C-alpha positions as CSV (number, residue, x, y, z in Angstrom):
1,X,129.5,-38.5,79.0
2,X,126.2,-40.3,78.3
3,X,123.3,-40.0,80.7
4,X,122.7,-43.0,82.9
5,X,119.6,-44.9,82.5
6,X,117.5,-45.3,85.6
7,X,117.4,-48.9,86.9
8,X,113.7,-48.9,87.7
9,X,111.6,-47.9,84.6
10,X,108.3,-49.0,83.2
11,X,109.7,-49.0,79.7
12,X,109.6,-52.4,78.0
13,X,111.6,-53.1,74.8
14,X,110.3,-55.8,72.5
15,X,110.3,-56.7,68.7
16,X,107.6,-55.1,66.6
17,X,104.3,-57.0,66.3
18,X,101.5,-56.6,63.8
19,X,99.3,-54.7,66.2
20,X,102.1,-52.0,66.6
21,X,102.0,-51.0,62.9
22,X,99.2,-48.5,63.3
23,X,100.9,-46.8,66.2
24,X,104.2,-46.7,64.3
25,X,102.5,-45.0,61.4
26,X,101.1,-42.3,63.7
27,X,104.5,-41.8,65.2
28,X,106.1,-41.5,61.8
29,X,103.5,-39.0,60.7
30,X,104.0,-36.8,63.7
31,X,107.8,-37.0,63.5
32,X,107.8,-35.5,60.0
33,X,106.8,-32.1,61.5
34,X,109.6,-32.2,64.1
35,X,113.4,-31.9,63.8
36,X,113.9,-35.6,63.9
37,X,114.9,-38.0,61.1
38,X,112.8,-37.5,58.0
39,X,110.1,-40.1,57.3
40,X,109.8,-39.8,53.6
41,X,107.4,-41.6,51.3
42,X,109.7,-44.6,51.5
43,X,108.8,-45.3,55.1
44,X,105.1,-45.1,54.4
45,X,105.4,-47.4,51.4
46,X,107.5,-49.9,53.5
47,X,104.9,-50.0,56.3
48,X,102.1,-50.5,53.7
49,X,104.0,-53.5,52.2
50,X,104.8,-54.8,55.7
51,X,101.1,-54.9,56.6
52,X,100.5,-57.1,53.5
53,X,103.4,-59.5,54.0
54,X,103.9,-59.4,57.7
55,X,103.1,-63.2,58.3
56,X,105.6,-64.3,55.6
57,X,108.3,-61.9,56.8
58,X,107.8,-63.0,60.4
59,X,108.3,-66.6,59.3
60,X,111.4,-65.8,57.3
61,X,113.0,-64.0,60.3
62,X,113.3,-67.3,62.2
63,X,116.1,-68.8,60.0
64,X,119.0,-67.5,58.0
65,X,117.9,-66.1,54.6
66,X,118.3,-62.9,52.6
67,X,115.0,-61.5,54.1
68,X,115.8,-62.4,57.7
69,X,116.4,-58.8,58.7
70,X,114.1,-57.1,56.1
71,X,112.2,-55.3,58.9
72,X,114.3,-55.7,62.1
73,X,112.7,-53.2,64.5
74,X,111.9,-52.8,68.2
75,X,109.4,-50.7,70.1
76,X,109.5,-49.0,73.5
77,X,106.2,-49.6,75.3
78,X,105.0,-48.1,78.6
79,X,101.8,-49.7,79.9
80,X,99.6,-49.7,76.7
81,X,101.3,-46.9,74.8
82,X,104.2,-47.0,72.4
83,X,106.7,-44.3,73.2
84,X,109.2,-44.9,70.4
85,X,110.6,-47.4,67.9
86,X,113.8,-48.2,66.1
87,X,114.7,-50.0,62.9
88,X,118.1,-51.5,62.2
89,X,119.6,-53.6,59.4
90,X,122.9,-55.3,58.7
91,X,125.3,-53.3,56.4
92,X,127.4,-56.2,55.2
93,X,126.9,-60.0,54.8
94,X,129.1,-60.9,57.7
95,X,127.0,-58.8,60.1
96,X,130.0,-57.1,61.6
97,X,128.6,-53.6,60.8
98,X,124.9,-52.7,61.3
99,X,123.0,-49.6,60.2
100,X,120.4,-47.6,62.2
101,X,117.7,-47.0,59.6
102,X,115.6,-44.7,61.7
103,X,114.8,-43.9,65.4
104,X,111.6,-42.2,66.2
105,X,110.2,-41.3,69.6
106,X,106.7,-40.0,70.6
107,X,106.2,-36.3,71.1
108,X,103.4,-36.7,73.6
109,X,103.4,-34.9,76.9
110,X,103.9,-38.2,78.8
111,X,107.2,-38.8,76.9
112,X,108.4,-35.2,77.6
113,X,107.5,-35.7,81.3
114,X,109.5,-38.9,81.5
115,X,112.5,-37.1,79.9
116,X,112.3,-34.1,82.3
117,X,111.3,-35.7,85.6
118,X,112.8,-39.2,85.4
119,X,115.7,-38.5,83.0
120,X,114.5,-41.2,80.6
121,X,115.4,-40.8,77.0
122,X,113.4,-43.2,74.8
123,X,115.7,-43.0,71.8
124,X,118.8,-43.7,74.0
125,X,117.1,-46.7,75.6
126,X,116.3,-48.2,72.2
127,X,119.8,-47.6,70.9
128,X,121.4,-49.3,73.9
129,X,119.0,-52.2,73.6
130,X,120.3,-52.8,70.1
131,X,123.9,-52.4,71.2
132,X,123.5,-55.0,73.9
133,X,121.4,-57.6,72.1
134,X,122.8,-57.7,68.5
135,X,126.1,-59.3,69.6
136,X,127.4,-59.7,66.0
137,X,127.6,-56.0,65.4
138,X,131.1,-54.5,66.1
139,X,130.4,-51.2,64.4
140,X,127.2,-49.2,64.0
141,X,126.4,-46.6,61.2
142,X,123.7,-43.9,61.0
143,X,123.0,-41.2,58.6
144,X,121.4,-38.1,60.0
145,X,120.3,-34.8,58.4
146,X,122.5,-31.9,59.6
147,X,119.4,-29.8,60.3
148,X,118.0,-32.3,62.8
149,X,119.7,-31.1,65.9
150,X,117.8,-33.3,68.2
151,X,118.8,-36.5,66.4
152,X,122.5,-35.4,66.2
153,X,122.6,-34.7,69.9
154,X,121.1,-38.1,70.7
155,X,123.5,-40.0,68.6
156,X,126.5,-38.0,69.8
157,X,125.3,-38.7,73.4
158,X,125.4,-42.4,72.6
159,X,129.0,-42.5,71.3
160,X,128.5,-41.8,67.5
161,X,131.3,-39.9,65.8
162,X,131.1,-38.2,62.4
163,X,132.8,-39.9,59.5
164,X,131.8,-37.8,56.5
165,X,129.1,-35.9,54.7
166,X,126.7,-37.3,52.2
167,X,124.6,-35.3,49.8
168,X,121.4,-36.7,48.2
169,X,120.8,-35.1,44.8
170,X,117.7,-34.9,42.6
171,X,118.0,-34.6,38.9
172,X,114.8,-33.2,37.2
173,X,113.3,-35.0,34.2
174,X,114.1,-32.1,31.9
175,X,117.8,-32.5,32.7
176,X,117.6,-36.2,32.2
177,X,116.2,-35.7,28.7
178,X,119.1,-33.3,27.9
179,X,121.7,-35.7,29.2
180,X,120.3,-38.6,27.2
181,X,121.2,-36.8,24.0
182,X,124.9,-36.8,25.0
183,X,127.5,-39.4,23.9
184,X,127.5,-42.4,26.1
185,X,129.6,-44.7,24.1
186,X,131.5,-47.1,26.4
187,X,133.1,-49.9,24.3
188,X,134.2,-51.9,27.4
189,X,130.9,-51.8,29.2
190,X,130.2,-55.3,30.5
191,X,127.4,-56.9,32.4
192,X,127.9,-57.8,36.1
193,X,128.1,-61.4,37.3
194,X,129.6,-63.2,40.3
195,X,132.8,-63.8,38.4
196,X,133.4,-60.0,38.5
197,X,133.2,-59.7,42.3
198,X,137.0,-59.3,42.8
199,X,137.1,-56.5,40.2
200,X,134.2,-54.7,41.8
201,X,135.7,-55.1,45.3
202,X,139.0,-53.7,44.1
203,X,137.2,-50.7,42.5
204,X,135.3,-50.1,45.7
205,X,138.6,-50.0,47.7
206,X,140.1,-47.6,45.2
207,X,137.1,-45.3,45.3
208,X,137.3,-44.8,49.1
209,X,140.6,-43.0,49.9
210,X,140.3,-43.3,53.7
211,X,141.3,-46.6,55.4
212,X,139.0,-45.8,58.4
213,X,135.9,-45.8,56.1
214,X,136.9,-49.1,54.6
215,X,137.4,-50.5,58.1
216,X,134.0,-49.3,59.3
217,X,132.1,-50.6,56.2
218,X,134.0,-53.9,56.4
219,X,133.0,-55.0,52.9
220,X,134.6,-58.1,51.3
221,X,134.4,-59.9,48.0
222,X,131.4,-61.9,49.2
223,X,129.4,-58.7,49.6
224,X,129.7,-58.2,45.8
225,X,128.4,-61.7,45.0
226,X,124.8,-62.9,45.1
227,X,123.5,-66.5,45.5
228,X,120.7,-68.1,43.5
229,X,118.3,-67.4,46.3
230,X,119.3,-63.7,46.4
231,X,118.7,-63.4,42.7
232,X,115.2,-65.1,43.0
233,X,114.2,-62.8,45.8
234,X,115.5,-59.7,44.0
235,X,113.6,-60.6,40.9
236,X,110.4,-61.1,42.8
237,X,110.8,-57.8,44.6
238,X,111.4,-55.9,41.4
239,X,108.5,-57.6,39.7
240,X,106.2,-56.8,42.6
241,X,107.3,-53.2,42.9
242,X,107.3,-52.7,39.1
243,X,111.0,-51.9,39.0
244,X,113.7,-52.5,36.4
245,X,117.3,-52.9,37.5
246,X,120.2,-52.4,35.2
247,X,123.9,-52.6,36.2
248,X,127.2,-52.8,34.4
249,X,130.9,-51.9,34.8
250,X,133.6,-50.5,32.6
251,X,136.7,-52.7,32.1
252,X,140.1,-51.4,31.5
253,X,142.0,-54.1,29.4
254,X,145.5,-52.7,29.9
255,X,145.3,-52.6,33.7
256,X,143.0,-55.6,33.9
257,X,140.6,-54.0,36.3
258,X,137.3,-52.2,36.6
259,X,137.3,-48.4,36.5
260,X,133.6,-47.6,36.7
261,X,130.3,-49.2,37.8
262,X,126.7,-48.1,37.7
263,X,123.4,-49.5,38.9
264,X,120.0,-48.0,38.0
265,X,116.7,-48.9,39.7
266,X,114.0,-47.5,37.4
267,X,110.4,-47.3,38.3
268,X,108.4,-48.4,35.3
269,X,105.0,-46.8,36.3
270,X,106.6,-43.4,37.2
271,X,105.1,-43.4,40.7
272,X,108.4,-43.2,42.5
273,X,111.8,-41.5,41.7
274,X,114.4,-43.5,40.0
275,X,117.5,-44.4,42.0
276,X,121.0,-44.4,40.5
277,X,124.3,-45.5,42.0
278,X,127.8,-45.2,40.5
279,X,131.4,-45.9,41.5
280,X,134.2,-44.4,39.6
281,X,138.0,-44.9,40.0
282,X,139.6,-41.6,41.2
283,X,141.9,-41.6,38.1
284,X,139.0,-41.8,35.7
285,X,136.7,-38.9,36.7
286,X,135.7,-38.4,33.1
287,X,133.4,-41.4,33.4
288,X,130.8,-39.5,35.5
289,X,129.2,-37.9,32.4
290,X,129.4,-41.1,30.5
291,X,127.7,-43.2,33.1
292,X,125.0,-40.7,33.8
293,X,124.3,-40.4,30.1
294,X,124.0,-44.2,29.9
295,X,121.4,-44.1,32.7
296,X,119.6,-41.2,31.1
297,X,119.2,-43.2,27.8
298,X,117.7,-46.1,29.7
299,X,115.2,-43.7,31.3
300,X,114.3,-42.0,28.1
301,X,111.5,-44.4,27.2
302,X,110.0,-44.5,30.7
303,X,107.4,-42.0,32.2
304,X,109.1,-38.8,33.3
305,X,110.4,-38.9,36.9
306,X,113.3,-37.5,38.8
307,X,116.6,-39.4,39.3
308,X,118.1,-39.6,42.8
309,X,121.9,-40.0,43.2
310,X,124.3,-39.7,46.1
311,X,127.7,-38.1,46.6
312,X,130.2,-37.9,49.5
313,X,132.6,-35.2,50.6
314,X,135.6,-37.3,49.4
315,X,134.2,-37.2,45.8
316,X,134.6,-33.5,44.8
317,X,134.6,-34.3,41.1
318,X,131.2,-35.9,41.2
319,X,129.7,-33.0,43.3
320,X,131.2,-30.4,40.9
321,X,129.7,-32.2,37.9
322,X,126.3,-32.4,39.5
323,X,126.3,-28.7,40.3
324,X,127.2,-27.8,36.7
325,X,124.5,-30.1,35.5
326,X,121.8,-28.2,37.5
327,X,120.9,-30.9,40.0
328,X,119.5,-29.8,43.4
329,X,120.6,-31.1,46.8
330,X,117.6,-32.8,48.3
331,X,119.2,-33.7,51.6
332,X,122.5,-32.9,53.3
333,X,123.3,-35.7,55.8
334,X,126.1,-36.6,58.2
335,X,127.5,-40.1,58.3
336,X,128.3,-41.2,61.9
337,X,129.7,-44.4,63.3
338,X,130.1,-46.0,66.7
339,X,132.2,-49.0,68.0
340,X,130.8,-51.5,70.5
341,X,133.9,-50.9,72.6
342,X,132.6,-47.3,73.4
343,X,131.6,-47.0,77.0
344,X,127.8,-46.5,77.1
345,X,127.6,-44.9,80.6
346,X,129.6,-44.3,83.7
347,X,128.8,-46.7,86.6
348,X,128.8,-43.7,89.0
349,X,128.7,-40.0,88.4
350,X,132.0,-38.3,88.8
351,X,130.7,-36.0,91.5
352,X,130.0,-39.0,93.8
353,X,133.5,-40.5,93.6
354,X,135.5,-40.3,96.8
355,X,139.3,-40.1,97.0
356,X,139.4,-43.4,98.9
357,X,137.7,-45.1,95.9
358,X,139.9,-43.4,93.3
359,X,143.2,-44.2,95.2
360,X,142.0,-47.6,96.3
361,X,144.6,-49.4,94.2
362,X,147.4,-47.4,95.8
363,X,146.6,-48.6,99.4
364,X,148.9,-51.4,100.8
365,X,147.3,-54.8,100.7
366,X,148.7,-55.8,104.2
367,X,150.4,-54.3,107.2
368,X,154.1,-53.4,106.3
369,X,156.8,-55.3,108.2
370,X,159.3,-53.1,110.1
371,X,162.8,-53.2,108.7
372,X,166.0,-54.1,110.8
373,X,168.1,-51.4,109.1
374,X,168.6,-48.2,111.0
375,X,169.9,-45.1,109.3
376,X,170.2,-42.9,112.4
377,X,173.2,-44.8,114.0
378,X,175.3,-47.2,112.2
379,X,175.4,-50.7,113.6
380,X,178.9,-51.9,114.8
381,X,178.4,-55.3,113.1
382,X,177.7,-53.6,109.8
383,X,180.8,-51.4,110.2
384,X,182.9,-54.5,111.0
385,X,181.6,-56.2,107.9
386,X,182.4,-53.2,105.8
387,X,186.0,-53.0,107.0
388,X,186.5,-56.7,106.4
389,X,185.2,-56.4,102.8
390,X,187.4,-53.5,102.0
391,X,190.4,-55.4,103.4
392,X,189.7,-58.4,101.3
393,X,189.4,-56.2,98.2
394,X,192.8,-54.7,98.8
395,X,194.4,-58.2,99.3
396,X,192.9,-59.3,95.9
397,X,194.4,-56.2,94.1
398,X,197.9,-56.8,95.6
399,X,197.8,-60.5,94.6
400,X,196.8,-59.5,91.0
401,X,199.7,-57.1,90.8
402,X,202.2,-59.7,92.1
403,X,201.1,-62.2,89.5
404,X,201.4,-59.7,86.6
405,X,205.1,-58.7,87.6
406,X,206.8,-62.0,86.6
407,X,205.1,-62.0,83.2
408,X,206.4,-58.5,82.5
409,X,210.0,-59.6,83.5
410,X,209.8,-62.6,81.1
411,X,208.8,-60.4,78.2
412,X,211.8,-58.1,78.8
413,X,214.3,-61.0,78.9
414,X,212.8,-62.4,75.6
415,X,213.3,-59.0,73.9
416,X,217.0,-58.7,75.1
417,X,217.8,-62.2,73.9
418,X,216.2,-61.5,70.6
């Protein structure tokens, strides 16, 4: 059961403003040393870019566009101090599933005092604010490191349930050089376009064996398509971040479907790790080495840097191949989900409930009316009615027997004449 939030608190929840970025950076720096969600270099780089483009992103957040929720965040403020912040983003294009990117709360003595004395959990307040105000979201996702016990306890307390395990792997540059020398010949490797969206959607459904995961992710064909505006924004982001994106899929001509897909986001200046993504049909697990060799050949001409890939617990073939290859597990996370129909908190603690309130629905709505029937002594009128009904039944039976007797006699005479 989740803890109830006090009605009278001095905590105010509002969207992030430009003046909050410095306090957010300090919170992120302090949370790296605690057992909370890891704030990697990605967060610092994102905040640095947000400072530069805050005005434009704020303007784009006022109307529907691909960058509307680029930095959708809230802060919890008490008086003049920020006690925590949360960042969320939509997981699919319909907005039915949202993802909690990170939730960080202050480790100051004031925050600890609020939690101990007034039973105020800043992270829970931020989560519930998102649940109540983002009305499009039917399902929420979050990815938490298994070693961050405090984060796991907070999300479980707010109704999140585990879905699966996700491992983030790091492949060293030396291994990438060795893999690039392997054979990566894929004759049916094609480039990706919007026409191929149904094939990629079918491949995605085949790669996830559990219907519950597909229901939670709620991806459709439109999630594998991109508009002209999406392409322009993506090209600008890649040019600005000095990235090169390459993607393709393997087509099976006999089955008329895609059996493998890869996407590589390479850093041209070598300042950040490369990011690789691949989807393989369960019946074609031999494509893992081929796709990785294809990505390694693309990275061969770039400055040496590690390659980061992801695997899940329902993809044992991929994890086995990465272990044989010599890749190291950088992070071991737990994927959790929550439905909006989950009860956030009880209106009253169970200890305060009285039996009169629990059994209130079983109490009569009005005063019962006394019955005329008496079971102690039988009423003479009732006895008379019973005798008359029994007599009428016996008369009806005798009449039926008398009417059947002539019919039987007629049948006997017909047989004798015959």
